[in-house]
C-alpha distance (Angstrom), angle and dihedral (degrees) to the residues before:
residue distance angle dihedral
M1 . . .
P2 3.84 . .
V3 3.80 119.4 .
I4 3.81 114.9 -163.2
T5 3.80 122.4 -170.8
V6 3.80 120.9 -160.9
N7 3.79 120.5 -167.4
W8 3.79 114.2 -165.4
W9 3.75 137.2 154.7
Q10 3.77 120.0 -80.8
G11 3.77 117.2 -102.6
N12 3.79 102.5 69.6
D13 3.78 112.5 122.2
R14 3.79 130.0 -129.2
H15 3.81 92.1 -95.9
A16 3.82 91.0 56.5
R17 3.83 91.6 48.5
K18 3.79 91.1 48.4
E19 3.81 91.6 50.3
L20 3.81 91.3 47.3
V21 3.82 93.2 50.3
A22 3.81 92.0 47.7
G23 3.81 93.1 48.2
I24 3.79 94.7 47.7
T25 3.79 91.0 46.5
D26 3.83 90.9 51.1
V27 3.81 92.5 51.9
V28 3.80 95.0 45.4
T29 3.80 93.8 48.4
R30 3.82 91.4 47.1
V31 3.80 93.9 48.9
S32 3.81 99.2 37.8
G33 3.79 100.1 33.1
C34 3.80 92.3 -133.5
P35 3.82 121.1 134.6
D36 3.82 121.1 -96.0
D37 3.79 93.3 -111.2
A38 3.81 90.6 58.8
V39 3.82 92.0 62.6
T40 3.80 119.5 88.2
V41 3.80 120.3 -168.0
I42 3.79 119.7 -169.9
V43 3.81 116.2 -165.2
R44 3.79 116.5 -162.3
D45 3.78 119.4 -167.3
V46 3.79 108.4 -148.2
D47 3.78 123.1 -164.0
P48 3.83 109.0 -124.9
D49 3.80 90.0 -123.8
H50 3.83 87.4 63.5
W51 3.83 93.2 51.6
G52 3.78 122.6 80.8
R53 3.77 130.4 -167.9
G54 3.78 130.2 168.8
G55 3.78 92.4 2.1
H56 3.81 94.2 -55.5
L57 3.76 136.3 92.1
A58 3.78 111.9 -105.7
D59 3.80 93.8 -121.9
E60 3.82 88.8 57.5
S61 3.81 91.3 50.5
R62 3.80 91.1 50.8
S63 3.81 90.5 50.5
R64 3.81 92.2 51.6
R65 3.82 92.1 49.2
G66 3.80 90.0 52.0
Q67 3.80 90.8 53.0
R68 3.81 95.0 55.8
């Protein structure tokens, strides 16, 4: 019974989440051999100001890239 958690930035719509869940489920069932209904995918939308990379918050990094 695999449980997969995906953390990605907020702003993706329902269609994108649905496509992501379907694609992950397809791969996991193909690789593991378990049935679709045994796969759980949790999608967490994270605000960029709650996401850090390289010592900076992601919303700060996006602002700097836009200024270049």
